[in-house]
C-alpha positions as CSV (number, residue, x, y, z in Angstrom):
1,X,23.6,-0.8,4.9
2,X,21.3,2.2,5.8
3,X,23.3,4.6,3.6
4,X,23.1,2.1,0.7
5,X,19.3,1.8,1.2
6,X,19.1,5.6,1.2
7,X,21.1,5.6,-2.1
8,X,18.7,3.3,-3.7
9,X,15.7,5.3,-2.4
10,X,17.2,8.5,-3.8
11,X,17.7,6.9,-7.2
12,X,14.2,5.5,-7.2
13,X,12.5,8.8,-6.2
14,X,14.5,10.7,-8.8
15,X,13.4,8.3,-11.5
16,X,9.9,8.3,-10.2
17,X,9.5,12.0,-10.3
18,X,11.7,12.8,-13.4
19,X,12.4,10.0,-15.7
20,X,9.6,7.5,-15.4
21,X,6.4,8.1,-17.3
22,X,4.3,5.9,-15.1
23,X,3.7,8.5,-12.4
24,X,3.0,11.3,-14.9
25,X,0.8,9.0,-17.0
26,X,-1.2,8.0,-13.9
27,X,-1.6,11.6,-12.6
28,X,-5.2,11.8,-13.6
29,X,-6.0,8.5,-11.9
30,X,-4.3,9.7,-8.7
31,X,-6.2,13.0,-8.8
32,X,-9.5,11.0,-9.0
33,X,-8.5,8.8,-6.1
34,X,-7.5,11.9,-4.0
35,X,-10.7,13.7,-4.9
36,X,-13.0,10.7,-4.1
37,X,-11.4,9.8,-0.8
38,X,-10.6,13.3,0.5
39,X,-13.5,15.4,-0.8
40,X,-16.5,13.4,-2.2
41,X,-16.8,10.7,0.5
42,X,-16.1,13.1,3.5
43,X,-18.8,15.4,2.1
44,X,-21.3,12.6,1.7
45,X,-20.6,11.1,5.2
46,X,-20.4,14.5,6.9
47,X,-19.1,15.0,10.4
48,X,-19.3,11.3,11.1
49,X,-16.4,10.8,8.8
50,X,-14.0,11.3,11.7
51,X,-15.5,8.3,13.5
52,X,-16.5,6.1,10.6
53,X,-15.0,2.6,10.4
54,X,-15.0,3.1,6.6
55,X,-11.9,5.3,7.1
56,X,-10.0,2.3,8.4
57,X,-10.9,0.3,5.3
58,X,-10.0,3.1,3.0
59,X,-6.7,3.6,4.9
60,X,-5.7,0.1,4.2
61,X,-7.0,-0.3,0.7
62,X,-5.9,3.1,-0.9
63,X,-2.1,2.6,-0.2
64,X,-2.3,-0.9,-1.5
65,X,-3.7,0.3,-4.8
66,X,-1.4,3.4,-5.1
67,X,1.8,1.5,-4.0
68,X,1.0,-1.4,-6.5
69,X,1.1,1.1,-9.3
70,X,4.6,2.3,-8.4
71,X,6.3,-0.9,-7.2
72,X,5.4,-2.8,-10.4
73,X,8.2,-0.8,-12.0
74,X,10.8,-1.7,-9.4
75,X,12.5,-4.6,-11.3
76,X,10.4,-5.0,-14.4
77,X,11.0,-1.4,-15.3
78,X,14.8,-1.8,-14.9
79,X,14.6,-4.8,-17.1
80,X,12.7,-2.9,-19.8
81,X,15.1,0.1,-19.6
82,X,18.1,-2.3,-19.8
83,X,19.5,-0.8,-16.5
84,X,19.0,-3.9,-14.4
85,X,22.4,-5.3,-15.2
86,X,24.1,-2.1,-14.3
87,X,22.3,-2.0,-10.9
88,X,23.1,-5.6,-10.1
89,X,26.7,-5.1,-11.1
90,X,27.1,-2.2,-8.5
91,X,28.6,-2.6,-5.1
92,X,25.2,-2.4,-3.5
93,X,24.1,-5.5,-1.5
94,X,21.0,-7.5,-2.4
95,X,19.4,-6.3,0.8
96,X,20.1,-2.7,0.1
97,X,18.6,-2.9,-3.4
98,X,15.5,-4.8,-2.3
99,X,14.9,-2.7,0.8
100,X,15.5,0.5,-1.1
101,X,12.9,-0.3,-3.7
102,X,10.4,-1.5,-1.1
103,X,10.9,1.5,1.1
104,X,10.5,3.9,-1.8
105,X,7.2,2.2,-2.7
106,X,6.0,2.2,0.9
107,X,6.9,5.9,1.4
108,X,4.9,6.8,-1.8
109,X,1.8,4.9,-0.9
110,X,1.8,5.7,2.8
111,X,2.6,9.4,2.2
112,X,-0.2,9.7,-0.4
113,X,-2.7,8.0,2.0
114,X,-1.8,10.3,4.9
115,X,-2.2,13.3,2.6
116,X,-5.7,12.0,1.6
117,X,-6.6,11.5,5.3
118,X,-5.4,15.0,6.1
119,X,-7.3,16.6,3.2
120,X,-10.4,14.6,4.2
121,X,-10.2,16.1,7.7
122,X,-9.8,19.6,6.2
123,X,-12.9,19.0,4.0
124,X,-15.0,17.9,6.9
125,X,-14.0,20.8,9.1
126,X,-14.6,23.4,6.4
127,X,-18.1,22.1,5.5
128,X,-19.4,20.5,8.7
129,X,-17.2,21.9,11.4
130,X,-19.6,24.7,12.5
131,X,-16.9,26.4,14.5
132,X,-15.8,23.1,16.2
133,X,-12.5,21.4,15.4
134,X,-13.2,17.8,14.2
135,X,-10.4,15.2,14.6
136,X,-10.2,11.5,13.9
137,X,-11.4,9.6,16.9
138,X,-8.9,7.5,18.9
139,X,-8.7,4.1,17.2
140,X,-9.9,5.6,13.8
141,X,-6.9,8.0,13.6
142,X,-4.2,5.7,15.0
143,X,-5.6,2.7,13.3
144,X,-5.6,4.5,9.9
145,X,-2.0,5.5,10.3
146,X,-0.9,1.9,11.1
147,X,-3.2,0.3,8.5
148,X,-2.0,2.6,5.7
149,X,1.6,1.9,6.5
150,X,1.0,-1.9,6.6
151,X,-1.2,-1.8,3.5
152,X,1.5,0.0,1.6
153,X,4.0,-2.6,2.9
154,X,1.8,-5.5,1.8
155,X,1.6,-4.0,-1.8
156,X,5.3,-3.2,-1.8
157,X,6.4,-6.7,-0.7
158,X,4.0,-8.5,-3.0
159,X,4.8,-6.1,-5.9
160,X,8.6,-6.6,-5.6
161,X,8.0,-10.3,-5.6
162,X,5.9,-10.1,-8.8
163,X,8.2,-7.5,-10.5
164,X,11.2,-9.7,-9.9
165,X,9.9,-12.2,-12.4
166,X,7.6,-10.1,-14.6
167,X,9.0,-9.5,-18.1
168,X,7.3,-6.1,-18.5
169,X,5.9,-3.4,-16.2
170,X,2.5,-3.8,-17.8
171,X,2.4,-7.4,-16.8
172,X,3.4,-6.7,-13.2
173,X,0.8,-3.8,-13.0
174,X,-2.0,-6.0,-14.4
175,X,-1.3,-8.7,-11.8
176,X,-1.1,-6.3,-8.9
177,X,-4.2,-4.4,-10.1
178,X,-6.2,-7.6,-10.2
179,X,-5.0,-8.4,-6.7
180,X,-5.9,-4.9,-5.5
181,X,-9.5,-5.0,-6.8
182,X,-10.1,-8.6,-5.8
183,X,-8.9,-8.1,-2.2
184,X,-12.1,-6.3,-1.0
185,X,-14.2,-9.0,-2.7
186,X,-12.3,-11.8,-1.2
187,X,-12.5,-10.2,2.3
188,X,-16.2,-9.5,1.8
189,X,-17.3,-12.9,0.5
190,X,-14.5,-15.2,1.8
191,X,-16.2,-15.6,5.1
192,X,-19.2,-17.2,3.5
193,X,-17.0,-20.3,2.6
194,X,-16.5,-21.0,6.3
195,X,-18.7,-23.5,8.1
196,X,-21.7,-22.0,9.9
197,X,-20.4,-22.7,13.3
198,X,-17.0,-21.1,12.5
199,X,-18.8,-18.0,11.2
200,X,-20.9,-17.8,14.4
201,X,-17.8,-18.0,16.6
202,X,-16.1,-15.4,14.4
203,X,-19.0,-13.0,14.7
204,X,-19.1,-13.6,18.4
205,X,-15.4,-12.9,18.8
206,X,-15.6,-9.8,16.7
207,X,-18.6,-8.5,18.7
208,X,-16.9,-9.2,22.0
209,X,-13.5,-7.6,21.0
210,X,-15.1,-4.4,19.6
211,X,-13.5,-2.1,17.1
212,X,-10.2,-1.8,18.9
213,X,-9.8,-5.6,19.0
214,X,-10.6,-5.9,15.4
215,X,-8.1,-3.3,14.4
216,X,-5.3,-5.0,16.4
217,X,-6.1,-8.4,14.9
218,X,-6.0,-6.9,11.3
219,X,-2.7,-5.0,12.2
220,X,-1.1,-8.2,13.5
221,X,-2.3,-10.2,10.4
222,X,-0.8,-7.6,8.1
223,X,2.5,-7.5,10.0
224,X,2.8,-11.3,9.5
225,X,1.9,-11.1,5.8
226,X,4.3,-8.2,5.2
227,X,7.2,-9.9,6.9
228,X,6.4,-13.2,5.2
229,X,6.2,-11.8,1.7
230,X,9.4,-9.7,2.2
231,X,11.2,-12.9,3.4
232,X,10.1,-14.7,0.3
233,X,11.2,-11.8,-1.9
234,X,14.6,-11.8,-0.3
235,X,14.9,-15.6,-0.8
236,X,14.0,-15.2,-4.5
237,X,16.3,-12.2,-5.1
238,X,19.1,-14.1,-6.8
239,X,21.6,-11.7,-8.5
240,X,23.0,-14.2,-10.9
241,X,19.6,-15.5,-12.0
242,X,18.2,-12.0,-12.6
243,X,21.2,-11.1,-14.7
244,X,20.7,-14.2,-16.8
245,X,17.0,-13.4,-17.2
């Protein structure tokens, strides 16, 4: 099983770097994202970047956006290139194909986010270090690593689920892009729909738990969402139906 997942990942990475035009075509957009989150924002925030809660938000949102761009191609791209039938006719199990594509997307989004976090740290130290080594503070650093992994996992699980039924890559990318940009808005304004008493209790609980407690709650929520979406994707991955589609 593990070797089969590795085989699918190798195939996906080879196509991602050599054959697909999506990554090359989106290179400028990736450079903009990297520049903004690893240079512009750290320069603006200064030495407080290493302890800013904003880093946690970016660490969860950036991998979602970047992973969504790649995972949309997972099955919709195979369908457009007329290679889906060949893949499904192989000896690889359903789980190996699905996990291989999910793991490829996660490794891409997570790796890109870790690179951005590292470059942001380098930027802050070069400009604001003043001879002192600045490092991400406790929960900010560890939380960013965990949130970036789970954010990439959320996009990969949701993206595979959408790509399974999307007729084109563009259709899958549009759906995921809308979700990626709406996510911060929903999180920011969704709380206003709650009753006043609920909001008061929520604020009280957040205040009492502190930053560490909030991060752990978000991590636990993302774990549940990732597992749930992946389970749904596995249930909907029906070889015969995909071949007929």
